[in-house]
N, C-alpha and C positions, 0 to 999 in steps of 0.2 A: 504494500500500500504506500503510494508516494505522497499522498496528502490526506490530512484529517482536518475537518472543520469542527471546532469546539463551539457549541451553541447551547442555548438555554431557552426555557419557555418565556422568560422575561428578564429584564435588567435586575441586577441585585441578587442573582442566584449563585454567584461565585465563579463565573466562567473565567474572569481574568486571573484569579488566584490559581484555578485549576490549569489554565493554559500555561502560566509561568512555571508551575510545578512540573507539568508534563515536559516542557522544554528543558528544565533543569535536569530531570531524570534521564532524558534521552541524551543530553550533552554529557552527563556523567558516564554514560555507556560508550562514549567515544563517537557518537553520531554527529554529523554536521546537519544542523536543523535550520531550514529556511523559514523565518517567521513572517506572518502576514496579519493584517487587521482589516476586517470588513468595515467600510464606512470611512468618514473623514477624520477620525480621531488622531491626534498627535501624541497623546500621553502614553497610552498603552504600547504603541510601537517603540517608544523610548525604552520602556522596561524590557520589551522583547529583545531589543538590540543588546541590552546589557547581558541578558541571559545567553543569547545565542552567538554573540560575538560578530554579528553582521546586521546590516540595516533591515528593519522591518518595513514592508511596503504595504500601502493601502490598496485594497481592492474595492472600488466604489463604482457600482453600476450606473448610478445616475450621473455622477460627475464625468466619468470616462467612457462608459459604454462597454459592450461585451468584448469587442476586439482588443481594446486597450487593456481590459482586465486580464484577458488571456495572455497578452504579451507581457504584462507586468508579472504575472505568475510564473511564466517560463523564465523570464530574466532573473527573478528572485530565487528560483530553484537551482540556478546554475551552480554546480559544484557541491550541492547538498545531497544528503542521503534521503531526506524526506522533508515535507513541509507541514507546519502546524499553523492553521488559520484560525484566529480568534474572531468569533462573530460579533454582532452588534445587536443590542436590545433583545427582543424575543426572536426566535428563529424565523418567523414569518412576518415580522413587523417591518414595514417599509413605507413606500410612498402612498399607498392606498389600501383600502379594505377589500378590494376585489381582485388583486393580483399580487404576485411576489416581487414586483418592481422595487428595487432599492433595498431588498432584504438580504439577510444571510442565506436564506433558502435559495435565492436567485443565484448567488455566487457559487454555492455548493452544486447547484444544478448545472451551471455553465461549465464548471471545472470537472464535473463527474466525481466529486470528492465526497466520501462518506462522512456522516455527521456523528459526532460524539455528543450526546445530549446530557448536559449537566442540570440536575434537578435538585433544588433546595427542598429537602425532605422534612424540614421542621413542621411539626404539628400535623403530620399526615402519615398514613401507612398504606392501607389498601387504596385509598384515593390516589396515591401516587401512580399506581398501575393504570388507573383510568386516564390520568393525565398523559402518561407515556403512550398509551394506546391511541389517544387522540392525535398526538403530535406525529407518531410514526406512521399513521395511516392517512393523514390529512392531504399529503401530496405524494401519490405513488411514484412520482419520478425521482424522489430522493431515496438514497440508501443510508441506513443507519448502522454505524459500527457497533453501537452499544449505548448503555446508559451508565452514568456515574451519579449516585446519590450523594449530595453534599450536606454538611451540617447534621449528620446522623447522631442522635442523642445517646445511644447505648447499644450494647450487643443485642438486647431484646428488640430495640427499634430496627436494627439491621435485619434481624430474623423475620420480622413482620413484613418489611419491604420486600425481601427476597421471596417470601411465601406469596405475597400479593402478585408479584410479577410472574411467578411460576404457575399461578392459577389461571392465567390467561394466555393460551398458546399463541405463538406467532409474534410475541413482542421481542424487541431487540434484547440481547443478553445484558444482564447486569454485570458490569465489568469491575465494580467496586463500590464501597460505601465509605465515604470520608467522614471521620468524626469531627465534631466542632473543635476548632482550635483558634481562639481569638488572638493568639499570639502571631498568627500568620496573616492577620488583616493588614492591608496596605493603607497608609494614612491618606486622608482626603482633604480637599479644600475646594474653593469655588472653581468651576470648570471641570472638576473630577478628581482623580487621584493626584497626589503630589508627583511632580515630574521626576524622571530618572536623574536629572542633574541636581535637584535639591534633595532627593532621597534615594541615593544609589543603593541597589540591592547588593549587600556585601556577600562574600562567599559563605559565611556562616548561615545567613538567612536562606540563601539558595540551597544550601545543603539540607536545611530543615524542610524546605518545600519538596525537594526530591525525596527525602525520607518519607514524608507524609503520604505522597502519592504511591511510592513503591511499596509501602507497608500495607496499603489498603486497596490498591487497584491492580488488577492483573494486566499490566501493560502488554505483555507478550500476546494476549488474546486478540488484540486489535491492531497492534503495530509491531512489526519485526523489521530487522535490518533488510532493506531491499536488496535484491540480487544485483542491481545496478543503480547508480545514483540518478537523480533527476537529470535530464539531458541538458547539456550545455549548448543551447540553441541560440544562434545569432538571430535576433529579431530585427527585421527591417523597420526603421522608424518612418520610412517615407521621407521624401525630400521636402524640406521647407525652404522658403525663399530667404536668402541671406548671402552676403559676400563672404568669401573665405578670409582667414586671417584671425588671429587671436586678439582679444581685448581683455584687459585685467579688470575684474569686477570684485569689489570688496563685499564680503558677506558677514554680517554680525551673527556670531554663534557662541553662546555660553548659557549659563543657567537662566538668564533673563530672556534670551532670544533663542529659542530652541525648536520652534514650530516650522519645520520645513518638510515638504514631501520630497523624498529622495529623487523622484523623477523630475522635479523642478530644477534641482541642481544639475542633474545629468543632462537634461535637455539644454540648459544654458551652456554646459561644456560641449555638447554635440554641435551647438551653433557657433562655437568658436570662442567661448569665454574661458579665461583662466581665472579660477576662483581663488580669492585670497581671504581666508577667514581671520576675523579679529574679534576681540571681546570688548564691548562697551564697559564692562565692569573692571577690566584689568589693564587694557592697553591705553597708553597715553596718546598714541598717534594712529591715524588711519594707515592702512598699508600703502606703500609707495607706488607711484606710477599707475594709479587706477583710472579707468575710464567710466566707471559706474559704481553704484552702491545699491545693495539689496538688503533691506532690513525686514527680517521675518518677525513673526509673532512670538508670544511667550508670556512672561510675567514681569514686565518692567515695573509694575506697581509694587511688587514685593521687594524689589531691589532699587527703588527710586532714590533712596538716600545715597547709596553708593554710586549710582549713575550720575546723580546731580553733583557729587563731589568731583567727578572726572571732568572738570570744566574745560580743560584744554581740548579734549577729544570732542566734546559737544560744540565747542567753538569752531573746530575744524570742520565738523559736519555742516554747521550753519554756513560757514564761509564757502565751503565747496558747493553747497546747493545754491547759494546766491551767485556764485561764479559760473553757474550753468552745468554743473556735474549732473548727469542723469541719476535719479534716485527713484527706486520703487520700494514702497513700504507697506506692510500689511499689519493691521491690528496693533499688536504691541509695538512694532516698528513705527507705525503711524503715530502712536502716542509719544514715542521718543522725539518725533519731529515737532510736537506741540511746544508751547511756551513753558508748560509745567504739567506735572501730574500731582494732583492733590497738594499743591503748594511747593513741590520740589521742582526746581528749575530744570528744564530740558533744553533741547537744541534751539527751539524757537524759530524753526523754518516756517511753520504755519502760525498765523496769528490766532491761536486757539488754546484753550485750557482743557485738559483731560481731568475728569473726576470719576472716582469709583462710586458705584451705586450699591445699595444693599440687596437689590433684586436684579435678576438677569435682565439685561437690556435687549438682547437679540439672540436668537438661536434658529438655525435652519440653513438649508441649501439655498444658494443664490446663483442666478445667471446674470452676468453683466454684459452690456453692449456699449462699446465706446461711442459716445456722441460727438467726440472731437478727436483730432489727432493727438496722440499722447505717447509716452515712452513705450507702451506695450503694443502700439500699432495705430493704424489709421482709423478714422471713424468707421463704424460698422463692424469692427473686430469684436467677436464674442468669445466668452470663456465661462466656465462654471467653477464654483467653489462653495465655501461654507462660511457662515458667520456665527460666532459664539463669543459674547463678551458681557462683562458686568460694568463696563465703563461707557462714558459718552464724552464727546468733544463739542465744546461750544465754538462753532466755526462761523465767521461772518459770511453773510450771503454773498458778499462781493467775490469770494474765492470761487473760481470756476469749478463746476462739477463736470467730470469727464465720463461718468457712467450713467446708463439707465439700468436700474436693477430690478429684477423680478424674482419672485419666489418659485420654488419647484411647483409646477402646475400652471405657471404663467401669470400669476397675479402681479401686477405692476406695483413696485414699492417706491417708485420715484427716483430722483437723481441721487447719485452717490459718487465716490471716487473724486478726490480733491486734487486739482491740477494747478500747480504754481511754478512758473518757469519750466524747468525740466524735471520737476518732482511730481510724482503721482503717489498719493496715499489713500488707503482705503481700509475699512474694517473687514473686508472680505478676504479670506485666504483662498486664492485661486489655485487650482490644480492645473498646471501647464499641460498635463496629459489630456485635458479636455480639448485643448487646441494648441498643439506644439508650435504653431506659428507664432504664438505670443512670446515664447522664449527667444525664438529667432529674431523677432521684431525688436525686443529689448536689447539683445546683443548688437544688432545692426545699428540701433539708435545710439548706443554707447560708443561703438566704433566710429560712427560718423562724427559725433561730437568731439571725440578724442583726436580725430584727424583734421578737424576744422581749423 
């Protein structure tokens, strides 16, 4: 079995913990594991990467479509023995109530990957078998590798669960019953789990995760070392318009700025960008000889005091932007370009103030269409992404909006994307895989300005 999808009936069942434990156990056996995450999330993939020692890639049907999802899966499997794909929300939850569009089930079906169903068994016994029967028969196109019951309260509770499953022929096999262990819970904050940069999983914790699943789950029943590794297939990207030749683009990356899709960076490199990473928390200067700047999202609000103290770097960013350097900034990176975050001085590229709210400000898939020529392309260029934040920016109406933004399903959300000189800032995290031409456009824009 080359791939396994770890799914659950709903969020909060423990699939992230089970996924990480499975990855840790397989890695301990000497297997190369290719990690993936269904949906647009950045945080879980960061933890996957820590466990597996390689980038975790997002498989998102709505943002990227079936062909790109298949390509991403093949590329991510290169050199691996097997793939572990963590699902999102409930197995069948997605864009609508009458199809599997945007769901974990859709990804499992596209890839032909069997599903490991993780069920929180608290406060139920025989009813758990009814739940499993419903999930395993709901879509006959899906294959189920088995079921793992999580948060099992006692040996007697496990016995009841196994009896219930055995009493209904044709259900997927019970591969294990994991006892409750609050010490294995991952810390959370707004936007979800604490990121891998701020809460790295140390070797001792990973060892405990591996012990937990190996002691209570029969891993060999559903996953064994494949006879051959996942194929190293060269995937054709398709040609995008752009001139040859490299341009150096600085990319902010540290604990405060860590939300990047691997494909975004790879597509920039494929278009001729030489990426130069730097830390707004630690570096006093921008990388030398750059023709552009990419500021991704993350948690600048949690590190605002340290960022504000790095006045020399903030001044460089402002001066470079005012001097015409192409800058593309998303969410947290966009906040960095404001005058302040909750009173902490930032770069001041945009005449705006960012403030954190107690409630979530926005969440959901977004499609943007450029309404004016901008660093990501000419008017009419479209791309898809995701928006999720607890902050807002007070931006003057005089600042040009470069996007028309819509929700998944087509509902118009009005103008967004703030354009000032050669700077484009937005709350939307775009996935360049939704339109690879966007990456090529930005590289070409940076190259043209650098050569002007």
